[in-house]
C-alpha positions in Angstrom: 121.0 47.7 31.2 118.2 44.9 31.1 116.2 43.4 33.6 118.5 41.0 34.3 121.1 43.0 35.0 119.1 45.2 37.2 118.1 42.2 39.6 121.5 40.6 39.4 122.9 44.4 40.7 120.1 44.7 43.4 121.1 40.8 44.8 124.6 42.3 45.1 123.6 45.1 46.9 121.5 42.7 49.1 123.8 40.6 49.7 126.7 43.3 50.6 124.5 45.2 53.4 125.0 44.0 57.0 122.0 42.8 58.3 121.3 43.0 62.0 121.1 39.1 63.0 118.0 39.8 65.1 116.4 41.2 61.7 117.0 38.5 59.8 116.4 35.8 62.3 112.6 37.9 62.3 112.6 37.5 58.6 113.4 33.9 58.6 111.1 33.4 61.5 107.8 35.1 59.6 108.6 33.3 56.6 108.2 29.9 58.1 105.2 31.0 60.2 103.7 31.9 56.8 104.6 28.4 55.1 103.4 26.7 58.3 100.2 28.7 58.4 100.0 27.8 54.5 99.9 24.1 55.5 98.0 24.2 58.8 95.2 26.5 57.0 95.1 25.2 53.1 91.8 26.5 51.2 88.9 24.8 51.9 88.1 22.8 48.4 85.0 20.6 49.7 82.8 22.8 47.9 84.4 22.7 44.5 84.9 18.8 44.8 81.3 17.7 45.9 79.1 18.5 42.9 75.8 17.2 41.1 76.7 14.6 38.1 75.3 13.9 34.3 74.9 10.4 33.1 75.1 10.6 29.2 74.3 7.4 27.3 77.6 6.3 25.2 76.8 8.5 22.5 77.2 11.5 24.8 73.5 12.1 24.7 72.2 13.7 28.4 70.3 10.9 30.1 69.9 12.5 34.0 71.4 14.8 36.4 71.9 14.1 40.1 71.7 17.0 42.2 74.7 17.5 44.6 74.2 16.0 48.4 73.5 19.4 49.7 70.6 19.7 47.0 72.2 22.5 44.8 72.8 22.2 41.3 76.8 22.7 40.7 78.7 20.9 38.1 82.1 20.4 37.8 83.8 22.5 34.7 86.3 21.9 32.5 87.4 24.7 30.6 88.2 22.7 27.4 84.3 21.5 27.3 83.1 25.7 27.4 82.7 28.1 24.7 85.9 30.2 24.2 83.5 33.1 23.6 82.2 33.2 26.8 85.2 32.5 28.7 87.1 35.8 27.1 84.1 37.5 27.9 83.9 36.9 30.8 87.2 37.7 31.7 87.2 40.9 29.9 84.0 42.1 32.2 85.2 40.5 35.5 88.7 40.6 35.7 90.9 41.9 32.4 94.3 41.2 34.2 93.5 37.8 35.5 96.1 36.3 33.2 98.7 38.3 34.4 98.4 39.0 38.4 98.9 36.6 41.1 95.9 36.8 42.8 95.3 40.3 43.9 95.3 43.2 41.3 96.2 45.5 43.5 95.9 48.7 40.9 92.4 47.4 40.5 92.1 47.5 43.8 93.5 51.1 44.3 91.0 52.4 41.4 88.0 50.7 42.8 89.1 52.2 46.2 89.1 55.7 44.6 86.2 55.5 42.4 84.4 54.6 45.6 85.2 57.4 47.6 84.4 59.7 44.6 81.3 58.3 44.4 80.1 58.1 48.2 79.5 54.4 48.3 80.9 50.9 47.1 80.8 51.1 43.5 83.4 48.3 43.0 85.4 46.1 45.5 88.1 45.5 43.3 88.2 41.6 43.9 90.1 39.6 41.2 88.4 36.1 39.7 90.7 34.6 42.2 89.6 36.3 45.4 86.3 35.7 44.5 86.8 31.9 44.2 88.2 32.3 47.7 85.2 34.2 48.7 82.8 31.0 47.2 84.9 28.2 48.6 84.7 30.1 52.1 81.9 32.6 52.6 82.4 35.2 55.4 80.8 38.8 56.5 81.4 41.1 53.7 84.0 43.3 55.5 87.7 44.5 55.8 89.3 41.7 57.7 87.4 39.2 55.2 89.0 41.0 52.3 92.5 40.4 54.2 91.4 36.8 54.3 90.2 36.8 50.6 94.1 38.2 49.4 95.5 35.5 51.4 93.4 32.8 50.0 94.1 33.9 46.4 97.7 33.9 47.0 97.1 29.8 48.5 95.0 29.2 45.4 97.5 30.9 42.9 100.2 28.8 44.3 98.4 25.6 44.1 96.6 25.8 40.7 96.9 26.9 37.1 95.1 29.9 36.2 92.6 27.5 34.2 92.1 25.4 37.4 91.5 28.5 39.1 88.6 29.8 36.6 87.4 26.4 36.5 86.9 26.7 40.6 85.2 29.9 39.9 82.8 28.7 37.2 81.8 25.6 39.4 80.7 27.9 42.2 79.5 30.7 40.5 76.1 31.8 42.4 73.1 32.0 39.4 70.3 32.3 41.9 68.0 29.8 43.8 69.9 26.3 44.1 71.7 26.9 40.6 75.6 27.5 41.2 78.3 27.3 38.2 77.6 28.0 34.6 77.1 24.6 33.5 73.9 24.5 35.7 72.6 28.2 34.8 73.2 27.0 31.2 71.1 23.8 31.5 68.2 25.1 33.6 68.0 28.9 31.5 68.8 27.1 28.2 68.3 23.5 28.3 72.1 22.7 27.1 75.5 22.6 27.8 77.9 25.5 28.0 79.9 24.5 25.1 78.0 26.3 22.6 76.5 29.9 23.8 74.9 32.7 21.5 75.5 36.3 22.4 72.3 36.6 24.3 73.2 33.6 26.2 76.7 34.7 27.3 75.5 37.9 28.0 73.3 36.7 30.4 75.6 33.9 32.2 77.5 37.2 32.9 75.1 39.3 34.4 73.3 36.9 36.7 76.7 36.6 39.5 76.7 39.9 39.9 73.1 39.9 41.6 71.6 36.5 41.1 68.7 37.0 43.3 67.8 40.8 41.9 68.5 39.1 38.2 66.9 35.9 38.4 64.9 35.3 35.0 62.7 33.3 36.2 61.4 35.8 38.8 62.4 39.6 37.7 62.7 39.2 33.8 63.0 42.9 33.7 66.0 43.0 36.1 67.2 40.3 34.3 67.0 41.7 30.6 68.5 45.1 31.8 71.7 43.4 33.1 72.1 41.2 30.1 71.6 44.4 27.9 73.9 46.5 29.7 76.9 43.4 29.4 76.4 43.1 26.0 77.0 47.1 25.3 80.2 46.4 27.4 81.4 43.2 25.5 80.9 45.8 22.4 83.2 48.2 24.1 85.5 45.6 24.7 85.8 44.6 21.3 84.3 41.0 22.1 80.7 41.4 20.6 80.6 43.0 17.0 78.8 46.4 16.2 75.0 46.0 16.7 75.0 42.7 18.5 74.2 44.7 21.3 71.1 45.5 20.1 70.5 42.1 18.7 70.5 40.5 22.2 68.3 43.7 23.5 65.5 42.5 21.0 65.5 38.8 23.0 63.7 37.8 25.5 65.1 36.6 28.7 64.2 32.7 29.5 60.7 33.1 31.2 60.9 30.1 33.4 63.7 27.4 34.6 63.7 24.4 32.8 64.0 20.6 34.6 67.3 18.6 34.4 67.3 15.9 32.2 65.3 13.1 33.8 65.2 10.0 31.5 66.8 6.7 32.4 65.5 6.7 36.1 67.0 3.7 37.4 69.7 2.8 34.5 71.5 6.2 35.2 71.3 5.5 38.9 73.4 2.2 38.1 75.7 3.4 36.4 76.6 6.0 38.4 76.6 4.0 41.2 79.1 1.5 39.6 81.8 3.9 39.5 83.0 7.1 40.8 80.8 9.8 41.8 81.6 12.2 38.2 80.3 13.0 35.1 79.5 9.3 33.3 79.2 8.4 29.9 77.2 5.2 30.3 77.3 1.9 28.3 73.4 2.6 27.6 71.8 3.5 24.1 69.2 6.3 24.4 67.3 5.3 21.9 67.0 1.7 22.7 66.4 2.6 26.4 63.2 4.9 25.3 62.1 2.5 23.4 61.9 -0.5 25.9 60.6 1.8 28.6 57.6 2.4 25.7 57.0 -1.3 25.4 57.6 -1.7 29.2 54.6 0.4 30.2 52.2 -0.5 27.5 52.3 -4.2 28.7 52.1 -3.2 32.2 48.8 -0.9 31.4 47.8 -4.2 29.8 48.3 -6.8 32.5 46.6 -4.7 34.9 46.6 -2.3 38.0 50.2 -2.4 40.2 51.8 -4.7 37.6 55.3 -3.7 36.8 57.5 -4.6 33.9 61.4 -4.6 34.5 64.4 -5.5 31.8 67.8 -5.5 31.0 69.7 -5.7 27.6 73.5 -6.6 27.5 75.9 -6.8 24.9 77.4 -10.1 25.1 81.0 -9.2 23.4 81.7 -6.4 26.4 79.0 -7.5 29.0 78.1 -3.6 28.5 74.5 -2.8 29.4 72.9 -1.4 26.6 69.1 -0.8 28.7 67.9 -1.2 31.9 64.3 -0.7 32.6 64.0 -0.6 36.3 60.1 -0.6 36.3 57.3 0.1 34.1 56.8 3.5 35.6 57.4 5.5 38.5 53.5 6.5 39.0 52.8 2.8 39.7 53.0 0.9 42.7 56.6 0.1 43.8 58.1 1.9 40.9 60.4 3.8 42.4 62.4 0.5 42.9 64.8 -0.9 40.7 63.3 -4.2 39.8 66.0 -5.5 38.0 68.1 -5.4 41.5 66.1 -7.2 43.6 66.3 -11.1 44.0 63.4 -13.1 42.9 62.4 -16.7 42.2 64.1 -17.3 38.6 61.3 -20.4 38.2 62.8 -22.7 35.1 65.2 -20.4 33.9 68.3 -21.9 35.8 67.2 -25.2 34.0 69.4 -24.5 30.6 72.8 -24.2 33.0 71.5 -27.0 34.8 71.7 -29.2 31.6 75.0 -27.6 30.8 77.0 -29.0 33.5 75.2 -32.2 32.8 76.5 -32.1 29.2 80.3 -31.3 30.5 80.1 -34.5 33.0 79.2 -36.6 30.1 76.2 -37.8 31.8 73.7 -36.7 29.6 73.4 -35.2 25.9 70.5 -33.7 24.2 69.3 -37.0 22.6 69.5 -38.8 26.2 66.0 -40.2 26.8 64.7 -39.7 30.7 62.0 -40.6 32.2 59.3 -38.0 33.1 57.4 -40.0 35.8 56.4 -39.2 39.4 59.4 -39.6 41.2 60.8 -38.7 45.1 64.1 -37.2 45.9 64.7 -37.7 49.7 61.6 -36.7 50.5 61.0 -33.8 47.5 58.7 -34.8 45.3 58.3 -32.2 42.1 55.8 -32.5 39.9 55.1 -30.5 36.5 53.9 -27.3 35.9 50.5 -28.5 34.5 50.5 -31.6 36.7 51.2 -34.4 33.7 53.7 -36.5 32.9 55.0 -37.6 29.2 56.7 -40.7 30.1 60.0 -41.1 27.8 61.2 -38.1 26.9 64.8 -36.6 25.2 66.9 -33.7 27.1 66.2 -31.3 24.2 62.5 -31.8 24.6 62.5 -31.8 28.5 64.3 -28.5 28.0 62.3 -26.6 25.5 59.3 -27.3 26.9 60.7 -27.2 30.5 59.3 -30.3 32.0 60.3 -30.6 35.9 61.1 -34.3 36.5 64.3 -34.3 34.0 65.6 -31.1 35.1 65.7 -32.3 38.9 67.0 -35.7 38.2 69.8 -33.6 36.1 70.6 -31.8 39.3 70.7 -34.6 41.5 73.0 -36.2 39.7 75.7 -33.4 39.4 75.0 -31.7 43.0 72.9 -29.0 43.7 75.5 -28.1 46.0 78.1 -28.0 43.3 75.5 -26.1 41.0 75.0 -23.5 43.4 78.4 -22.9 43.9 78.9 -22.6 40.0 76.5 -19.9 40.1 77.9 -17.9 42.8 81.8 -17.9 40.9 80.1 -17.1 38.1 78.7 -13.9 39.5 74.6 -14.9 40.6 74.9 -15.8 44.2 71.2 -18.0 44.7 69.4 -16.7 47.8 67.9 -19.0 49.8 65.2 -17.1 52.5 64.8 -18.2 55.9 67.2 -21.2 55.0 69.5 -21.1 58.4 72.4 -21.7 56.6 71.0 -24.7 54.7 71.1 -24.8 50.4 68.6 -24.7 48.5 68.8 -28.4 47.5 66.8 -29.8 44.5 64.1 -27.0 44.5 66.9 -24.7 42.9 66.4 -26.3 39.9 62.4 -25.0 39.9 63.7 -21.4 41.2 63.9 -22.2 45.0 66.6 -19.8 45.5 66.2 -16.0 44.8 68.3 -14.0 41.6 68.2 -10.7 40.0 67.3 -10.2 36.3 71.1 -8.6 36.6 72.3 -12.0 37.8 70.4 -13.9 34.9 71.6 -11.5 32.7 75.5 -12.5 33.5 74.2 -16.5 33.2 72.7 -15.7 29.7 75.6 -13.8 28.6 77.7 -16.6 29.6 75.8 -18.8 27.6 76.2 -16.7 24.4 79.5 -16.4 25.1 81.1 -20.0 25.0 80.0 -20.4 28.8 82.4 -17.6 29.9 81.2 -15.5 32.8 81.7 -11.8 33.4 80.6 -8.9 35.4 78.2 -6.2 33.8 79.7 -2.9 32.4 78.1 -0.1 33.2 80.6 3.1 31.6 81.9 3.4 28.1 85.6 3.5 29.0 85.1 0.1 30.6 84.2 -1.6 27.6 87.4 -2.5 26.4 88.7 -3.8 29.2 85.9 -6.3 29.4 87.4 -7.7 26.4 90.7 -8.6 28.4 88.8 -10.4 31.2 89.4 -13.9 31.1 86.3 -14.3 33.4 84.8 -17.6 35.1 83.9 -20.7 32.9 80.9 -21.5 33.7 81.0 -24.3 31.3 82.3 -25.7 28.5 82.0 -23.9 24.8 80.3 -26.8 23.1 77.9 -27.5 26.1 77.3 -23.5 25.8 76.6 -24.0 22.0 74.6 -27.2 22.3 72.4 -25.6 24.9 71.8 -22.6 22.3 70.9 -25.0 19.6 68.2 -26.2 21.5 66.9 -22.9 23.2 66.4 -21.8 19.9 64.2 -24.4 18.9 61.9 -24.0 21.9 58.2 -23.6 20.8 57.9 -19.7 19.5 55.2 -17.6 21.5 51.7 -17.7 19.8 51.5 -15.4 16.6 55.2 -15.1 15.9 56.9 -17.2 13.1 60.3 -18.5 13.9 63.7 -16.4 13.0 64.5 -18.8 10.7 61.2 -18.8 8.8 61.8 -14.6 8.8 63.9 -12.7 6.9 66.2 -10.5 8.8 64.9 -11.6 11.8 66.7 -11.9 15.2 67.4 -15.9 16.2 66.3 -16.0 19.7 67.4 -18.8 21.9 65.2 -18.2 25.1 64.0 -19.9 28.3 60.8 -18.8 30.0 60.2 -19.3 34.4 57.1 -19.0 36.4 57.8 -18.6 40.2 55.6 -20.5 42.7 52.4 -19.1 43.2 52.8 -17.2 40.0 54.3 -14.4 41.9 57.1 -13.8 38.8 56.7 -14.4 35.2 60.3 -14.4 33.4 61.6 -14.9 30.1 65.3 -14.7 28.9 67.3 -15.2 25.8 70.3 -14.7 23.9 69.5 -12.6 20.6 72.3 -12.5 18.3 75.2 -10.3 20.1 72.6 -9.3 22.8 71.3 -11.1 26.0 67.3 -9.7 27.0 65.9 -10.1 30.6 62.6 -9.6 31.2 60.5 -9.8 34.3 56.5 -9.0 34.8 55.0 -9.5 38.4 53.9 -7.2 41.2 57.2 -5.2 43.4 55.4 -6.4 46.6 55.5 -10.2 45.5 51.8 -10.9 45.4 50.6 -13.8 43.2 48.8 -13.3 39.9 46.9 -16.7 39.8 47.5 -18.3 36.4 49.8 -15.7 34.7 53.1 -17.5 33.3 56.3 -16.4 31.8 55.5 -17.9 28.5 52.0 -16.0 28.1 53.5 -12.6 30.1 57.0 -12.0 29.6 57.7 -13.9 26.4 55.8 -11.6 24.0 57.7 -8.9 25.8 61.2 -10.3 25.4 60.2 -11.2 21.5 59.1 -7.6 20.8 62.3 -6.3 22.7 64.1 -8.4 20.9 63.1 -6.9 17.6 63.5 -3.2 18.9 67.4 -4.4 19.7 67.9 -5.8 16.4 66.7 -2.5 14.6 68.8 -0.4 17.3 72.3 -2.0 17.9 72.3 -4.1 14.3 73.4 -7.7 15.7 76.2 -8.5 13.3 78.9 -10.0 15.9 80.1 -13.4 17.1 77.2 -14.1 19.0 74.7 -14.4 16.1 77.3 -15.9 14.1 77.0 -18.8 16.7 73.5 -18.7 16.7 72.9 -19.0 12.9 76.3 -20.1 10.8 78.2 -22.9 13.2 77.8 -26.6 13.1 77.6 -27.9 16.7 80.5 -29.9 17.9 80.7 -33.7 17.9 80.5 -34.6 21.5 82.0 -37.3 23.1 81.0 -40.2 25.7 77.5 -39.9 26.7 76.9 -37.2 24.4 74.9 -37.8 20.9 76.4 -37.9 17.8 75.0 -35.3 15.4 72.3 -36.2 12.6 73.8 -35.8 9.0 73.5 -32.6 7.2 70.0 -33.3 5.8 66.6 -31.6 6.2 63.8 -33.4 8.8 61.6 -36.2 7.8 58.4 -36.0 8.0 56.2 -39.3 8.9 52.7 -37.9 9.2 51.1 -36.6 7.4 52.8 -38.1 4.4 53.3 -36.3 0.7 49.9 -36.4 -1.4 47.6 -37.7 1.8 44.0 -37.5 2.0 43.0 -36.8 5.8 39.5 -37.0 6.9 38.6 -34.3 9.1 34.5 -34.3 9.6 32.5 -35.1 12.3 32.3 -38.0 14.0 28.8 -39.1 15.7 28.1 -35.3 15.8 31.1 -34.3 17.7 34.0 -32.2 15.9 36.8 -34.9 14.9 40.0 -35.2 16.7 43.0 -33.1 15.8 45.9 -34.6 14.1 49.0 -35.0 15.7 52.0 -34.5 13.5 55.4 -36.7 13.7 58.5 -36.5 12.3 62.4 -37.0 12.8 65.5 -34.6 12.5 67.8 -32.4 14.2 66.4 -31.4 17.6 63.0 -30.5 18.2 61.1 -29.7 15.1 59.0 -26.8 14.4 55.6 -27.3 12.5 53.8 -24.8 10.2 50.6 -25.1 8.2 50.4 -22.9 5.3 53.3 -20.7 7.2 51.7 -20.4 10.2 52.8 -22.1 14.0 50.9 -25.2 14.8 49.9 -25.4 18.5 50.8 -27.8 21.1 49.0 -30.3 23.2 49.5 -31.2 27.0 52.5 -33.5 26.1 54.3 -30.6 24.0 53.4 -32.5 20.8 52.2 -30.5 17.5 49.0 -31.0 16.8 46.6 -29.5 14.0 43.0 -29.1 13.4 41.8 -28.4 10.3 38.6 -26.0 10.1 37.6 -26.2 6.6 38.5 -28.6 3.5 40.9 -28.0 1.1 44.9 -28.5 0.2 47.1 -27.4 2.9 51.2 -27.4 2.9 52.5 -28.9 5.8 56.1 -27.9 6.8 58.7 -28.7 9.7 61.6 -27.1 10.6 64.5 -28.2 12.5 67.0 -26.8 14.9 69.4 -25.6 12.1 66.4 -24.2 9.7 66.7 -26.6 7.2 62.9 -27.4 5.7 60.8 -30.3 4.5 57.1 -29.8 2.6 54.4 -32.1 1.9 51.3 -31.5 0.4 48.0 -32.9 1.6 44.0 -32.6 1.2 41.8 -32.4 3.6 37.9 -33.8 3.4 35.4 -33.0 5.8 32.7 -34.9 4.3 32.9 -39.3 3.9 33.9 -39.9 0.4 32.1 -43.1 0.5 
């Protein structure tokens, strides 16, 4: 008779017996009590669910590990991510019938009792992996009563979880000495890597340590650790898990002499990625290589800027809004370095001006070629002035933006409405903060940085500028990048206006010693804006460069002023250097780059300008073949020449390939130092070029 027939026979016999009603009622009551106890006292799983976490970059490279709230290193384990050889070896040593029993190995317990009685002391407790898991979930004194509870808890675990899940809990909680728990924490601390690929000596050590974790700690008792490891290796050879001779190879190797530090890179960036979602292992959107490069650049610049100066920066991928790098501070060893300064509200200076003009373009009240008066003016008692306290008179909007003139920006904000502008920024995800306003808005001072924003919020705004005027939240976790494509976002300005603003910003004067991207092969085309807050407390630079947005802030964490330090002098060179590294690491070739380099501007309506014809700029002065006298006058050096021309947008000027400086009015000037022939080049916003060749004389030919 097969097993099924025997069971049928036993059931028939059971049903045929006339059981006393009291006995049946008692059995039913006992069964109900067991179920009730199981429901009222479920196994405590808190320790298994509150763990350390590891943040990696988008390619899985480890960045930073965070300890569990109780200060222990304890990482959640997935069997699929462990070395299969380790799992096999562990089960063979600890609980060879693990896959078959139901929580308690009664045969094993009986054998352990006999062996202990024969030896006169406890040789083995006979606990299964499931029972050990129950004990780690709910630590108790080692006695008979605790053993009974462990058996009960083991039965509960077996009914609630699969064998693989029980093994995962076990390998998450297993003690490895000190504040190390679980195989992943031990592998990181002793070997410096995950437990997905382990050598034979590492497998043997990871199995040996939990049996007496404090006595066998390799960093404190290397001899005991080595002895236990080698003993486990011999057992594994006997079980057929290790090959013959492998135990000798293990014995020839030393044990780790000390614990290693857990990954501790991208301090603020990893914290931001972890904070923007559930507390679990995170594959972030960060790029480890770029992150390291930007941290180096930030520290170098901070050290050059002086004591207590900090540098923060953020890089965002425009199509997905994924944060590719974030430098919260140049160094935690400098004042304020523990603060993530990309998330601290600061005065943005003039960095909001592009968005004021963008809304003005949308309203049809201005265009790039609209002329406005840059003259002293009062706005209901508010009298702004330019940074250099000079006025340029009649200027074009494009020139006003490129040279960051204050009066035209305040005039445009007055026309579109400060409250409306503030509301638009807030709906885009960048809510201006007015300190001590008592419920009042920032008013027209918002145009000049009269309300606080963070670097992250500026990144949201400039990403909108690079994405046709659509604002979306930043993305921190790799699995959320795809969803960003489907997010309709909030329209901050029209696509035509955002494109026009990019064109204007791309023509802004490059920092000293830097040639425009249009004249440099494979250089990123950068549309940028700088900002300096009142009192020189904050130096800013923000840009759309290819498919990425960069925002750089430099200043003191305590908000102390740095007299005379501007965004153009301090932050802009850092931004351009970082833009080079972004282009190198992330290989821009997507939508934003196309918008910056290949698309023709769209025709504007109403008050918007009509775009110039597709022709190169015209150089009005100096004309081709001119002879210019730069000699002294009355013993004093000659006045510099003011270069003049016309074309599409503001022209950039170069003398023999070197950029020309600007005077206080923002006009390009040239002061020749010696006689000879020179080539004068004018480049418009589209990269079209015109050249003339002139001769400079320093002695009067008469």
